[in-house]
C-alpha positions as CSV (number, residue, x, y, z in Angstrom):
1,X,0.0,0.0,0.0
2,X,2.8,2.5,0.9
3,X,4.6,1.7,-2.3
4,X,1.7,3.0,-4.5
5,X,1.5,6.1,-2.4
6,X,5.1,7.0,-3.4
7,X,4.6,6.2,-7.1
8,X,2.5,9.3,-7.5
9,X,5.1,11.7,-6.1
10,X,6.6,12.5,-9.5
11,X,3.3,12.9,-11.4
12,X,2.3,16.3,-12.7
13,X,0.5,18.7,-10.4
14,X,-3.0,17.7,-9.5
15,X,-6.0,19.6,-10.9
16,X,-6.6,21.6,-7.8
17,X,-3.0,22.9,-7.7
18,X,-3.2,23.7,-11.4
19,X,-6.4,25.6,-11.0
20,X,-5.0,27.6,-8.1
21,X,-1.9,28.5,-10.2
22,X,-4.1,29.5,-13.1
23,X,-6.1,31.9,-10.9
24,X,-3.0,33.1,-9.1
25,X,-1.2,34.2,-12.3
26,X,-4.4,35.6,-13.9
27,X,-5.2,37.7,-10.8
28,X,-1.6,38.8,-10.5
29,X,-1.6,40.0,-14.1
30,X,-4.9,41.9,-13.4
31,X,-3.4,43.5,-10.3
32,X,-0.2,44.6,-11.9
33,X,-2.1,46.1,-14.8
34,X,-4.6,47.9,-12.6
35,X,-1.7,49.4,-10.6
36,X,0.0,50.6,-13.9
37,X,3.0,48.3,-13.4
38,X,3.0,47.3,-17.1
39,X,6.6,46.0,-17.2
40,X,6.0,43.8,-14.2
41,X,2.7,42.6,-15.7
42,X,4.2,41.0,-18.8
43,X,6.1,38.1,-17.1
44,X,3.1,37.3,-15.0
45,X,0.9,37.3,-18.1
46,X,3.3,34.9,-19.8
47,X,3.1,32.6,-16.8
48,X,-0.7,32.8,-16.8
49,X,-0.7,31.8,-20.4
50,X,1.5,28.8,-19.7
51,X,-1.2,27.5,-17.3
52,X,-4.2,28.7,-19.3
53,X,-3.5,29.5,-22.9
54,X,-7.2,29.3,-23.8
55,X,-8.3,32.1,-21.4
56,X,-9.4,35.1,-23.6
57,X,-9.2,37.4,-20.6
58,X,-5.5,36.9,-20.2
59,X,-4.9,37.6,-23.9
60,X,-6.9,40.7,-23.6
61,X,-4.9,41.9,-20.6
62,X,-1.8,41.2,-22.6
63,X,-3.2,43.3,-25.5
64,X,-4.1,46.2,-23.1
65,X,-0.5,46.4,-21.9
66,X,0.6,47.1,-25.5
67,X,-2.3,49.5,-26.0
68,X,-1.2,51.6,-23.0
69,X,2.3,51.6,-24.4
70,X,0.9,52.6,-27.8
71,X,2.3,49.5,-29.4
72,X,-0.9,48.9,-31.3
73,X,0.7,46.5,-33.9
74,X,1.4,44.1,-31.0
75,X,-2.0,44.5,-29.4
76,X,-4.1,43.6,-32.4
77,X,-3.1,40.0,-32.8
78,X,-3.5,39.4,-29.1
79,X,-7.1,40.8,-29.3
80,X,-7.8,38.6,-32.3
81,X,-6.5,35.6,-30.3
82,X,-8.9,36.5,-27.5
83,X,-11.8,36.8,-29.9
84,X,-10.9,33.5,-31.6
85,X,-11.1,31.9,-28.2
86,X,-14.4,33.6,-27.3
87,X,-16.2,35.2,-30.3
88,X,-18.6,36.9,-27.9
89,X,-15.9,38.5,-25.8
90,X,-17.2,42.1,-25.9
91,X,-14.2,43.9,-24.4
92,X,-11.7,42.4,-26.9
93,X,-14.1,43.1,-29.8
94,X,-14.6,46.7,-28.7
95,X,-10.8,47.3,-28.3
96,X,-10.0,45.8,-31.6
97,X,-12.7,47.9,-33.3
98,X,-11.3,51.1,-31.8
99,X,-7.8,50.2,-33.0
100,X,-9.0,49.3,-36.4
101,X,-11.0,52.6,-36.6
102,X,-8.0,54.6,-35.5
103,X,-5.9,52.9,-38.2
104,X,-8.4,54.0,-40.9
105,X,-8.4,57.6,-39.7
106,X,-4.7,58.0,-40.5
């Protein structure tokens, strides 16, 4: 019985731990962004994406970092990724529409 207990020690993290880490990095990214710590936000976003690459909200936060830095050419594909993951994601669609509209004005 004890032998089987030790067999699982090297297995990947369990689902609960993985879910906690997903939430931890996502909330960390949101906090850094909200505080205006954009440089510190990027590595946290990248970690969040490692744990949850299919979360459109994380991709949108990533895009907003570039929008704030006026690096719109980097923000657009990130917003498109968020929209591909969730076609009904209003914030990403609205931000992309604004960026596209601004591009046509110039």
